[in-house]
DRENFIDO-10942 format. One line per 8 residues: their letters; for each residue x, y, z of N, C-alpha, C. Coordinates in steps of 0.2 Angstrom, whole numbers, plus 2048, in hexadecimal, padded with zeros to 3 digits. Atoms other than C-alpha are relative to their C-alpha. Example, Ala and Ser with C-alpha at 12.3 -4.5 7.8 and 13.67 -1.06 7.14 Angstrom:
! residues 2
as	804 7FA 800 83E 7EA 827 804 806 800; 7FC 7FA 7FF 844 7FB 824 7FC 805 803
//
This chain:
! residues 418
mspsltpg	800 7FB 804 AAD CD8 80A 807 801 7FC; 7F9 800 804 AB9 CDA 7FC 805 806 803; 7FB 7FB 7FE AC8 CE4 800 7FE 807 7FB; 800 7FA 806 AC5 CEF 7EF 7FA 804 802; 807 7FD 7FE AB4 CF4 7F7 801 803 806; 7FF 7FE 7FA ABB CF8 808 801 807 801; 800 7F9 7FF AB9 D0A 80D 808 802 802; 7F9 7FE 7FD ACB D13 80D 804 7FB 7FC
rsgpsrwh	7FD 804 804 AD2 D06 800 800 800 7F9; 800 7FD 808 ACE D0E 7F0 802 808 801; 7FE 7F7 800 AD2 D21 7EB 807 801 803; 7FA 7FE 7FE ADF D2B 7F0 803 7FF 808; 7FF 7FF 7F9 ADD D29 803 806 7FB 802; 7FA 805 7FD AEA D1A 804 805 801 7FE; 7F9 7FE 801 AF7 D22 7FA 802 806 805; 7FE 7FA 7FB AF6 D31 806 802 7FC 807
vliggfla	7FF 805 7FA AF7 D24 815 807 7FD 7FF; 7FA 801 802 B06 D1D 80C 805 805 800; 7FB 7FA 7FF B0F D2D 80A 800 802 807; 800 7FE 7F9 B0A D34 81A 805 7FB 806; 7FD 806 7FB B10 D23 824 807 800 7FE; 7F9 7FF 801 B20 D24 81A 804 806 803; 7FD 7FA 7FE B24 D35 81F 800 802 807; 802 801 7F8 B1D D33 832 807 7FB 802
ylfdamei	7FB 805 7FD B2A D24 833 807 802 7FF; 7F9 7FE 800 B38 D2C 82A 803 804 805; 7FE 7FB 7FA B39 D3A 837 801 7FC 805; 7FE 804 7F9 B37 D2E 845 807 7FD 800; 7FA 804 800 B45 D24 83F 806 804 800; 7FB 7FB 800 B4F D33 83C 803 802 808; 7FF 7FE 7F9 B4D D39 84E 803 7FB 804; 7FD 806 7FB B50 D27 856 808 800 7FE
illtialp	7F9 801 801 B61 D25 84C 804 805 801; 7FB 7FA 7FF B68 D37 84E 803 7FF 806; 7FC 802 7FA B6C D32 860 806 7FC 800; 7F9 806 800 B77 D23 85C 805 802 7FC; 7FB 7FD 805 B80 D2D 84E 804 805 804; 7FE 7FA 7FB B82 D3C 85A 803 7FD 806; 7FE 801 7FA B87 D32 868 808 800 800; 7F8 800 7FF B9B D31 865 802 807 802
vmredlel	7FF 7F9 7FF B9B D45 864 7FE 803 806; 803 7FD 7F9 B90 D47 873 803 7FE 806; 7FD 803 7F9 B9A D3B 87E 807 805 800; 7FB 7FB 800 BA9 D46 879 7FE 807 804; 801 7FB 7FF BA1 D56 87C 7FC 801 807; 803 800 7F9 B97 D52 88C 804 7FC 805; 7FC 804 7FB BA5 D47 893 7FC 7FB 803; 804 807 7FE B99 D38 894 804 7F9 801
sindagml	7FD 807 800 B9F D27 899 7FC 7FC 7FA; 805 803 805 B99 D19 88D 7FB 7FE 802; 806 803 7FD B8D D12 899 7FB 806 801; 805 7FB 800 B85 D25 89B 7FC 801 7F8; 802 800 807 B85 D25 888 7FB 7FB 7FE; 804 805 801 B7C D15 887 7F9 801 804; 806 7FF 7FC B6F D1A 895 7FC 805 7FB; 803 7FB 806 B6A D29 888 7FC 7FB 7FB
asatllgi	804 804 804 B65 D1C 87B 7FC 7FC 803; 805 805 7FD B5D D10 887 7FA 804 802; 805 7FC 7FE B53 D1E 88E 7FB 802 7F9; 806 7FF 806 B4B D22 87C 7FD 7F9 7FE; 800 806 802 B4A D0F 879 7F9 7FE 806; 805 802 7FB B40 D0D 88A 7F9 805 7FE; 806 7FD 802 B34 D1B 885 7FC 7FE 7FB; 804 803 806 B30 D13 875 7FC 7FB 803
glsgvatg	804 804 7FD B2B D04 87E 7FA 801 804; 807 7FD 7FD B1F D0C 889 7FB 803 7FC; 805 7FD 805 B18 D15 87B 7FA 7FB 7FD; 804 805 804 B11 D05 873 7F9 7FF 803; 808 801 7FB B03 D02 881 7FD 807 7FE; 804 7F9 7FF AFF D15 881 7FD 803 7FA; 803 7FE 807 AFE D19 86F 7FC 7FC 7FD; 804 805 804 AF7 D09 869 7F9 802 804
wysdnfgr	807 7FF 7FE AE9 D0C 876 7FD 806 7FE; 803 7FB 803 AE6 D1C 870 7FE 801 7F9; 801 801 807 AE7 D19 85F 7F9 7FB 7FF; 805 805 801 ADA D0A 860 7F9 803 804; 805 7FD 7FD ACE D15 86B 7FE 806 7FD; 802 7F9 802 ACF D26 863 804 801 7F9; 7FE 7FF 808 AD7 D25 851 808 7FF 7FF; 7F9 801 802 AE6 D21 847 804 808 7FE
rkallasl	7FD 7F9 800 AE8 D33 842 801 805 805; 7FE 7FC 7F9 AE7 D3B 853 806 7FE 801; 7F9 804 7FC AF4 D2F 85A 807 801 7FB; 7FA 7FE 804 B00 D31 84B 802 807 801; 7FE 7F8 800 AFF D45 84C 803 801 808; 7FD 7FE 7F9 B02 D44 85F 806 7FD 800; 7FA 802 800 B10 D38 85D 806 804 7FD; 7FC 7FC 803 B19 D43 851 801 807 804
iifgsltm	800 7FA 7FC B15 D53 85B 805 7FF 806; 7FB 802 7FA B1D D4B 86B 807 800 7FF; 7F8 801 7FF B2E D45 865 802 806 7FB; 7FD 7FB 803 B30 D54 858 802 806 806; 7FF 7FA 7FB B2E D62 867 805 7FD 805; 7FB 801 7FB B39 D57 873 806 7FF 7FD; 7FA 801 804 B46 D54 866 803 807 800; 7FE 7F9 800 B48 D67 864 802 802 807
lvastrdw	7FE 7FF 7F9 B49 D68 877 807 7FD 803; 7F9 804 7FE B59 D5C 877 805 805 7FE; 7FB 7FB 803 B62 D6B 86E 802 805 805; 7FF 7FA 7FB B5F D76 87D 804 7FE 807; 7FC 803 7F9 B69 D6C 88B 806 7FD 7FE; 7FA 805 801 B79 D65 88E 801 7FC 808; 800 805 7FA B74 D5D 89F 7FE 7FA 7FF; 801 806 802 B75 D4B 89E 7FA 7FD 802
glllllrf	807 803 7FE B66 D47 8AA 7FA 802 7FC; 805 7FC 803 B5B D54 8A1 7FF 7FC 7F8; 801 804 807 B60 D4B 890 7FD 7F9 800; 803 806 7FE B5C D3B 897 7F8 7FF 800; 807 7FF 7FF B4A D41 89C 7FD 802 7F9; 803 7FF 806 B47 D48 88B 800 7FC 7FB; 7FF 804 804 B4D D3A 881 7FB 7FA 803; 804 804 7FD B42 D2F 88C 7F7 801 7FE
lsgiglgg	806 7FC 801 B32 D3A 889 7FF 800 7F7; 800 801 807 B36 D3B 876 7FF 7F9 7FD; 800 808 801 B37 D28 876 7F8 7FF 800; 807 801 800 B24 D28 87A 7FD 802 7FA; 803 7FE 807 B20 D31 86A 803 7FC 7FB; 7FD 804 805 B2C D28 860 7FE 7FA 7FE; 802 806 800 B26 D18 864 7F9 7FF 7FD; 807 801 802 B14 D1B 85F 7FF 7FF 7F8
vwgivsay	801 7FE 807 B17 D1E 84C 800 7F9 7FD; 7FF 807 804 B1B D0B 847 7FA 7FD 801; 806 803 800 B0B D04 84D 7FB 803 7FD; 805 7FC 804 B00 D11 847 800 800 7F9; 7FF 801 806 B06 D11 836 7FF 7F9 7FD; 802 808 803 B05 CFE 835 7FA 7FF 800; 807 802 800 AF4 CFE 839 7FC 805 7FC; 802 7FB 805 AF0 D0D 82E 800 7FC 7FA
icetwpph	7FE 805 807 AF8 D01 81F 7FA 7FB 800; 803 806 801 AEF CF2 824 7F7 802 7FF; 808 7FE 801 ADD CFC 824 800 804 7FB; 800 7FD 808 AE1 D05 813 801 7FC 7FB; 7FE 803 806 AE9 CF9 808 7FD 7F9 800; 804 807 801 AE2 CE8 801 806 7FB 802; 7FC 804 7FE AEA CD8 809 807 7FE 7FC; 7FB 801 804 AF4 CD3 7FA 805 806 7FE
qraratgf	7FB 7FA 802 AFD CE4 7F9 803 802 807; 800 7FD 7F9 AFE CE6 80C 808 7FF 803; 7F8 801 7FE B10 CDF 80F 806 806 7FC; 7FC 7FB 803 B18 CEA 802 800 806 800; 801 7FA 7FE B0F CF9 807 803 802 807; 7FE 7FE 7F9 B14 CF8 819 807 7FF 800; 7F9 7FF 801 B25 CF4 813 803 807 7FD; 7FE 7F9 803 B26 D04 808 7FF 805 807
vlssfpvg	7FF 7FB 7FB B21 D0F 817 804 7FF 805; 7FC 801 7FA B2B D06 824 807 800 7FD; 7F9 7FF 802 B3B D07 818 802 806 800; 7FE 7FA 7FD B3A D1A 81C 805 7FF 806; 7FC 800 7FA B43 D15 82B 808 801 7FF; 7F9 800 802 B54 D12 822 801 806 7FD; 7FF 7FA 805 B51 D22 817 800 806 806; 800 7FA 7FA B4E D2D 828 809 7FF 802
aaiaalma	7FA 801 7FD B5E D24 82F 805 802 7FC; 7FB 7FD 806 B67 D29 81E 801 808 801; 800 7F9 800 B62 D3A 820 802 802 807; 7FD 7FE 7F8 B67 D3A 833 808 800 800; 7F9 801 802 B79 D34 82D 803 807 7FC; 7FE 7FA 804 B7A D41 820 7FF 807 804; 801 7FA 7FC B74 D4F 82C 806 801 805; 7FB 800 7FB B80 D4A 839 807 800 7FD
gallpnwp	7FB 800 804 B8E D4A 82C 801 807 7FF; 7FF 7F9 801 B8B D5C 828 800 803 807; 802 7FC 7FA B86 D62 83A 805 7FF 805; 7FC 802 7FB B91 D59 846 806 802 800; 801 800 7FA B99 D5E 851 7FA 803 805; 805 7FB 7FD B8B D6A 854 7F9 7FB 800; 806 806 800 B7F D5C 85B 7FA 805 803; 805 7FD 7FE B73 D69 863 7FB 802 7FA
llfllagi	802 7FD 807 B70 D71 852 7FC 7FA 7FC; 803 806 804 B6C D5F 84A 7FA 7FE 803; 805 802 7FD B60 D5B 857 7FA 806 7FF; 805 7FA 801 B57 D6C 855 7FD 7FF 7F9; 803 7FF 807 B55 D6B 842 7FC 7FA 7FF; 804 807 801 B4F D58 844 7F9 801 803; 807 7FF 7FD B40 D5E 850 7FC 804 7FB; 804 7FB 804 B3C D6D 845 7FD 7FC 7FA
stlipvly	801 803 807 B3B D61 836 7FB 7FB 800; 807 804 7FE B2D D57 83E 7FA 803 7FD; 805 7FD 802 B22 D64 838 7FD 7FE 7F9; 802 802 807 B23 D5C 826 7FA 7F9 801; 805 807 800 B19 D4B 82B 7FA 804 803; 805 7FE 7FC B0E D55 837 7FA 804 7FB; 804 7FC 804 B07 D61 82A 7FD 7FC 7FA; 802 805 806 B06 D53 81B 7F9 7FC 803
illfvpes	805 803 7FD AFB D49 827 7FA 804 802; 806 7FB 7FF AF0 D58 82C 7FC 802 7FA; 804 7FD 806 AED D5C 81B 7FE 7FB 7FC; 802 802 805 AEB D4E 812 7FE 7F7 802; 801 806 7FF AE9 D3D 81C 7FB 800 804; 807 801 7FD AD8 D38 822 801 7FB 805; 800 806 7FC AD4 D2D 830 7FF 7FA 7FD; 802 807 804 AD2 D1A 82D 7FA 7FF 800
aewkankv	807 800 801 AC2 D18 826 7FD 7F9 804; 801 806 7FC AC3 D05 82D 7FD 801 808; 800 7FE 7F8 AC6 D0C 83F 7FA 803 801; 807 7FE 7FF AB8 D17 83D 7FA 7FC 800; 806 806 801 AAB D0A 838 800 7FC 806; 7FF 805 7FA AB1 CFF 846 7FF 803 807; 801 7FD 7FB AB0 D0D 852 7F9 802 801; 807 800 800 A9E D10 84D 7FD 7F9 803
qrqhsasv	803 806 800 A9A CFE 84E 802 7FF 808; 7FE 801 7FA AA2 CFD 85F 7FC 803 805; 804 7FC 7FB A97 D0B 867 7FA 7FE 7FF; 808 801 800 A87 D04 860 800 7F8 802; 800 807 7FD A8B CF2 866 7FE 7FE 807; 801 801 7F8 A83 CEC 876 805 7FB 803; 7FA 806 7FE A90 CDC 876 806 803 800; 7F8 7FD 800 AA0 CE7 873 800 805 804
vahvsire	7FD 7FA 7FC AA8 CF2 880 802 805 7FB; 7FE 7FB 805 AAB D03 877 807 801 7FF; 7F8 7FE 800 ABD D06 87D 803 7FA 801; 7FB 806 800 ACB CFB 87A 804 7FF 806; 7FC 800 7FB AD4 CF4 888 807 7FB 7FF; 7FA 802 801 AE6 CED 889 7FF 7F7 802; 802 807 7FF ADF CDC 890 7FF 7FC 7FB; 802 804 804 AD8 CD7 881 805 7FC 7FB
ifapqllr	7FB 802 803 AE8 CD4 878 804 7FA 804; 7FE 805 7FC AEB CC7 886 7FA 7FB 801; 807 805 800 AD9 CBE 882 804 7F9 7FE; 7FD 808 803 ADC CAB 87F 802 7FE 7F9; 800 801 807 ADA CAB 86C 807 805 7FD; 7FB 7FC 801 AE9 CB9 86C 805 7FF 804; 7FB 800 7FC AF4 CB5 87A 806 7FC 7FE; 7FA 801 804 B00 CAA 870 803 805 7FC
ltllgtfa	7FD 7FB 805 B02 CB7 863 805 806 803; 7FE 7FB 7FC B04 CC4 870 807 7FE 804; 7FA 802 7FE B12 CBA 87A 806 7FF 7FC; 7FA 802 804 B1B CB3 86D 802 805 7FA; 7FD 7FB 804 B1B CC3 861 804 804 805; 7FC 7FB 7FC B21 CCD 86F 807 7FD 802; 7F8 803 7FF B30 CC1 873 803 800 7F9; 7FD 800 807 B34 CBF 860 802 807 7FF
atcavigf	7FE 7FA 802 B34 CD2 85D 805 803 806; 7FB 7FD 7FB B3D CD6 86E 807 7FD 7FF; 7FB 803 802 B4B CCA 869 805 804 7FA; 7FF 7FD 807 B4B CD2 857 802 807 802; 7FF 7F9 7FE B4B CE4 85F 807 801 804; 7FA 800 7FC B58 CE1 86B 807 7FF 7FD; 7FB 802 803 B64 CDA 85E 801 806 7FA; 801 7FA 805 B5F CE9 852 804 806 804
wgastwlp	7FE 7FB 7FC B62 CF7 85F 806 800 804; 7FA 800 7FE B70 CF0 868 805 801 7FB; 7FB 7FE 805 B79 CF0 857 800 806 7FD; 801 7F9 804 B72 D00 850 802 805 804; 7FF 7FB 7FB B75 D0A 860 808 801 7FF; 7F8 7FF 800 B88 D06 860 804 7FF 7F9; 7FD 801 806 B8C D03 84E 805 806 7FE; 7FD 7FA 802 B91 D16 84B 807 800 805
tylvqerg	7FA 801 7FB B9D D14 85C 805 7FC 7FE; 7FB 806 802 BA4 D05 855 804 801 7FC; 7FD 7FE 807 BA8 D0B 844 806 805 802; 7FD 7FA 7FF BB0 D1B 84C 807 7FD 805; 7FC 801 7FB BB9 D13 85C 804 7F9 7FF; 7FE 806 802 BBD D01 856 803 7FF 7FA; 7FD 801 807 BBF D03 844 804 806 7FD; 7FC 7FA 801 BC7 D14 844 7FD 805 7FB
lnvnmmst	803 7FB 804 BBC D1E 83A 7FE 806 801; 802 7F9 7FD BB9 D30 83A 7F8 801 7FF; 809 800 7FF BA7 D36 83D 7FD 801 7F8; 804 800 807 BA5 D3B 82A 7FF 7FA 7FD; 7FF 809 803 BAB D29 824 7FA 7FC 802; 804 803 7FC BA0 D23 832 7F8 800 7FD; 807 7FE 802 B90 D2C 82B 7FF 7FD 7FA; 800 803 807 B95 D26 81A 7FE 7F9 800
fmamlnvg	800 807 7FF B95 D14 820 7F9 7FE 802; 808 801 7FE B84 D16 829 7FB 801 7FA; 804 7FC 807 B7C D1F 819 800 7F9 7FC; 800 806 805 B81 D0F 80F 7FD 7FB 802; 804 806 7FC B7A D03 81C 7F9 801 7FF; 807 7FF 800 B6A D0C 81B 7FD 7FF 7F9; 802 801 808 B69 D0B 807 7FE 7F8 800; 801 808 800 B6B CF7 80A 7F8 7FE 804
afiginaf	804 800 7FC B5D CF9 818 7F8 802 7FB; 806 7FE 803 B51 D02 80C 7FE 7FB 7F9; 802 805 805 B52 CF6 7FE 7FE 7F9 803; 802 807 7FD B51 CE6 809 7F9 802 802; 807 7FE 7FD B40 CEE 812 7FB 800 7FA; 805 801 806 B38 CF0 801 800 7FA 7FC; 800 806 805 B3E CE0 7F9 7FD 7FA 805; 803 805 7FB B38 CD6 809 7F8 801 800
gliadhig	807 7FD 800 B27 CDF 807 7FD 7FC 7FA; 803 805 806 B25 CD6 7F5 800 7F9 803; 7FF 807 7FE B2D CC6 7FD 7FB 7FD 804; 806 801 7FC B1F CC6 80A 7FB 7FF 7FD; 806 800 804 B11 CC8 7FE 800 7FA 7FC; 801 807 803 B16 CB8 7F5 802 7FA 805; 7FF 806 7FC B1E CAD 803 7FD 800 807; 803 800 7F9 B14 CB3 812 805 804 804
krnatlls	7FD 7FC 7FC B17 CBF 820 806 7FD 805; 7FC 803 7FB B1E CB3 82D 806 7FD 7FC; 7F9 804 803 B2B CA9 821 803 807 7FF; 7FC 7FB 801 B31 CBB 81B 804 802 806; 7FE 7FE 7F9 B34 CC0 82D 806 7FC 803; 7FB 806 7FF B3D CAF 82F 808 801 7FD; 7FB 7FE 805 B48 CB3 821 806 806 801; 7FB 7FA 7FE B4D CC5 826 804 800 806
lfgaavml	7FC 801 7F9 B51 CC0 838 806 7FC 7FE; 7FB 803 801 B5C CB3 832 806 802 7FC; 7FC 7FD 803 B64 CBD 826 805 806 804; 7FD 7FC 7FD B68 CCA 832 805 7FD 806; 7FB 805 7FC B6F CBD 83F 807 7FF 7FE; 7FA 803 803 B7B CB6 833 804 807 7FE; 7FC 7FA 803 B81 CC8 82B 803 803 805; 7FD 7FD 7FA B83 CD0 83C 806 7FC 803
avysqtnq	7FA 805 7FD B8E CC2 842 806 802 7FC; 7FB 7FF 806 B98 CC3 832 804 808 800; 7FE 7FA 7FF B99 CD7 833 804 801 807; 7FD 7FF 7FA B9F CD6 845 807 7FF 801; 7F9 804 800 BAE CCB 842 803 803 7FA; 7FC 7FE 806 BB4 CD5 832 804 806 802; 7FB 7FB 7FE BC3 CDF 834 803 805 7FA; 7FF 7FC 805 BC5 CE7 823 7FC 805 7FF
nnllfwlg	805 7FA 801 BBD CF8 821 7FD 800 7FA; 803 800 806 BBB CF7 810 7FA 7FB 7FE; 805 805 800 BB1 CE6 811 7FA 802 804; 807 7FE 7FC BA6 CED 81F 7FC 806 7FD; 804 7FA 803 BA1 CFC 814 7FB 7FC 7FD; 804 803 805 B99 CEF 808 7FC 7FB 804; 802 804 7FC B94 CE2 816 7FA 804 804; 805 7FD 7FC B89 CF0 81E 7FA 801 7FE
pvyaffya	807 7FF 804 B7C CF2 811 7FE 7F8 7FF; 803 808 800 B7B CDE 810 7FC 7FF 806; 803 801 7FA B78 CDE 821 7F9 804 802; 806 7FC 7FF B6B CEB 822 7FB 7FE 7FB; 805 801 803 B62 CE4 814 7FB 7FB 803; 805 804 7FC B5B CD7 820 7FC 803 806; 803 7FC 7FA B55 CE6 82C 7F8 7FF 7FF; 806 800 802 B44 CE2 824 7FB 7FC 805
faslfasy	803 803 7FA B3D CD9 833 7FB 805 803; 805 7FC 7FC B35 CE9 83B 7FB 801 7FB; 805 7FF 805 B2B CEC 82C 7FB 7F9 7FF; 804 806 800 B26 CDA 82A 7FC 7FE 807; 803 801 7FA B22 CD9 83D 7F9 806 800; 807 7FA 800 B15 CE9 839 7FB 7FD 7FB; 806 804 804 B0C CDF 82B 7FF 7FA 803; 802 807 7FE B0C CCF 834 7FC 801 806
fsdqyplr	804 7FF 7FA B06 CD5 845 7F9 804 7FF; 806 7FC 802 AFA CE2 83C 7FA 7FB 7FF; 806 804 803 AF1 CD3 834 7FE 7FB 805; 802 805 7FC AF1 CC7 842 7FA 803 806; 803 7FC 7FB AE9 CD4 84E 7FA 802 7FE; 807 7FD 803 AD6 CD8 84B 800 808 801; 801 7F9 801 AD2 CEA 847 7FF 803 808; 802 7FC 7F9 ACB CEE 859 807 801 804
vrtlgagf	7FA 801 7FC ADD CEA 861 806 801 7FB; 7FB 801 804 AE8 CED 852 806 804 803; 7FA 7FC 7FE AF3 CFB 857 804 7FE 807; 7FF 803 7F9 AF3 CF5 869 805 7FA 7FF; 7FC 808 802 AF8 CE3 864 807 801 7FE; 7F8 7FF 804 B06 CE7 858 804 805 803; 7FC 7FB 7FE B0B CF6 860 804 7FD 808; 7FE 802 7FB B0D CEC 871 806 7FB 7FF
cfnfgrgl	7FA 804 803 B18 CDE 869 805 802 7FF; 7FA 7FE 803 B23 CE8 860 803 806 805; 7FD 7FB 7FC B25 CF8 86D 801 7FD 806; 7FD 803 7FA B27 CEC 87C 807 7FE 7FE; 7F9 802 802 B35 CE5 873 805 806 800; 7FB 7F9 801 B3C CF6 870 803 803 807; 7FF 7FE 7FA B3A CFA 882 805 7FC 804; 7FC 804 7FD B43 CEB 888 808 800 7FD
aafaplll	7FA 800 805 B51 CEE 87A 804 808 803; 7FD 7FB 7FD B55 CFD 885 805 7FF 804; 7F9 803 7FC B61 CF3 88F 805 7FE 7FC; 7FA 802 805 B6A CEE 87F 806 804 7FF; 7FA 7FC 801 B74 CFD 87C 805 800 808; 7FB 801 7F9 B7A CFB 890 802 7F9 7FF; 7FD 807 7FF B7D CE8 88D 806 801 7FC; 7FC 801 804 B87 CED 87F 807 804 803
ssiassys	7F9 7FB 7FD B92 CFC 888 802 7FC 804; 7FC 804 7FB B95 CEF 897 804 7FB 7FB; 7FC 804 804 B9C CE3 889 805 803 7FD; 7FB 7FD 802 BA5 CEF 881 806 804 805; 7FB 7FE 7F9 BAE CF6 892 803 7FA 802; 7FD 805 7FE BB3 CE4 895 803 7FC 7FB; 7FE 802 804 BB6 CDE 885 801 804 7FA; 7FF 7FB 805 BB2 CE6 874 7F8 801 7FC
lalgllvc	807 800 803 BA3 CED 86A 7FE 7FA 7FB; 801 805 804 BA6 CE0 85D 7FC 7FA 803; 803 806 7FD BA2 CD2 869 7F8 802 801; 807 7FD 800 B92 CDD 86D 7FC 7FF 7FB; 803 800 807 B8D CDC 85C 7FE 7F8 7FF; 801 807 802 B8F CC9 85B 7FB 7FE 804; 807 802 7FA B83 CC7 86B 7FB 802 7FD; 806 7FD 804 B77 CD2 861 7FD 7FB 7FA
agffavat	801 805 806 B78 CC5 853 7FC 7FA 803; 802 807 7FC B74 CB7 860 7F8 802 800; 807 7FF 7FE B63 CC1 864 7FD 800 7F9; 804 801 806 B5E CC1 852 800 7F9 7FE; 801 808 801 B61 CAE 851 7FA 7FE 805; 804 803 7FC B56 CAB 860 7F8 803 7FE; 806 7FD 803 B49 CB7 857 7FD 7FB 7FB; 803 804 806 B49 CAC 849 7FE 7F9 801
lsmffmpa	804 807 7FE B46 C9C 852 7F8 800 803; 808 7FE 7FD B37 CA4 85B 7FB 801 7FB; 805 7FE 807 B2F CA8 84A 7FC 7F9 7FE; 803 806 802 B2C C95 847 7FA 7FE 805; 806 801 7FC B20 C95 856 7FA 805 7FF; 805 7FA 800 B16 CA5 850 7FA 7FC 7FC; 805 802 804 B05 CA3 849 801 800 7F8; 800 7FF 808 B03 CA0 837 7FD 806 7FC
ditassed	803 7FB 803 AFF CAE 82B 7F8 800 800; 808 800 801 AEC CB4 82B 7FF 802 7F9; 802 7FE 806 AE3 CB3 81B 7FA 803 7FE; 807 7FD 800 AD2 CBA 820 801 807 800; 7FF 7F8 801 AD1 CCD 81C 7FE 803 807; 802 7FD 7FB AD1 CD9 82A 7F9 802 802; 807 7FD 7FF ABF CDE 827 7FC 7FA 804; 804 806 7FD AB9 CCC 82D 803 800 808
rstevpat	7FC 801 7FA AC4 CCE 83D 7FF 806 805; 7FF 7F9 7FD AC0 CDF 842 7FD 800 808; 803 800 7F9 AB6 CDA 853 800 7F9 803; 7FF 808 7FD ABB CC7 856 802 7FF 808; 7FE 801 7FA AC3 CCB 866 7FB 802 806; 804 7FE 7FC AB7 CCC 874 803 805 805; 7FD 7FB 7FB AB7 CDB 87F 801 7FE 807; 7FF 802 7F9 ABE CD9 891 7FE 805 805
gs	801 7FB 7FC AB9 CEA 896 806 804 801; 7FC 7FB 800 AC3 CF9 89A 803 802 806
//
């Protein structure tokens, strides 16, 4: 079937998916990053140790990791639209509740539960784009949608600059603002036509089990992809979250910036990320998704190592956007994994690889807090650069890009039961 004739790949629906996905991931990013920016103020206000503060970040990432399987399974069985709305409502409402407590244990629980909602958005919007945009435009469309992450992070930095030290108000307004993507998706974003067609096919096929099972992504023909993909994503995400969680604290405590100047540094860093993610989407459509991912990870490893060893604040201001330019690996993984997995297990497979890594990355803030306690955050950032380097090497062993359209691969994985 030609991509131009595929249901959902013509007309306004794909543009609504593009905008809805952009908004959903923007607010997802904003609410993830808010905690990292607010941590220095929360530490002082709640009298938390650096390890206690690290556990708040780790709880969020642990919830995100567990969400990959749950939301992926729900999305593949019950629809992209329902799963996306559920994810937004979960993390939006729980973020509002963060504003209502000063108890560290309750904050830990709320951040863990909100992570379950936050982690689902990445895999769902990745599958949505794969099923509504033609192959030759897929990487750049995915790149555009996921470039909303630095936009959300920049908005979080600007909000923090305006509202801190009043961190409860910061979280309250962030949670309420989730109504924006929820309303847009309710009004304008239809269910994936490809998913609906595949659902009907599963229900009427005697040889295919109707419900998707997690065992299917470990079937022999997908085992290498799942294991290597999970390893590569895990290393990359540990490097990213280890650095991102403590960059604001590093700039305040070790580089001597005030909170307002730190927020400006973080906003500039996210400008570089926005440009890089969109640029790498175009690059991936020309040189391939795996090759582009290799380049992104290599650049992140080199630039983070340079950043961590730079002592001049003026130079750090400009190196930040250059380092963040190579953040594109998250959007490249989205496009690559969504192409590699057949439609039947697309959200589950892609979400498992990436979000399992995010779950293991829950220990990255704790690792860096331990290094910071014994040595320095600068050394911790250098360790994160090492994780990027390992992720780069692992990509050499990943399967080549898929050239067949997703329509031809919708049911190629034999069902193993549920």
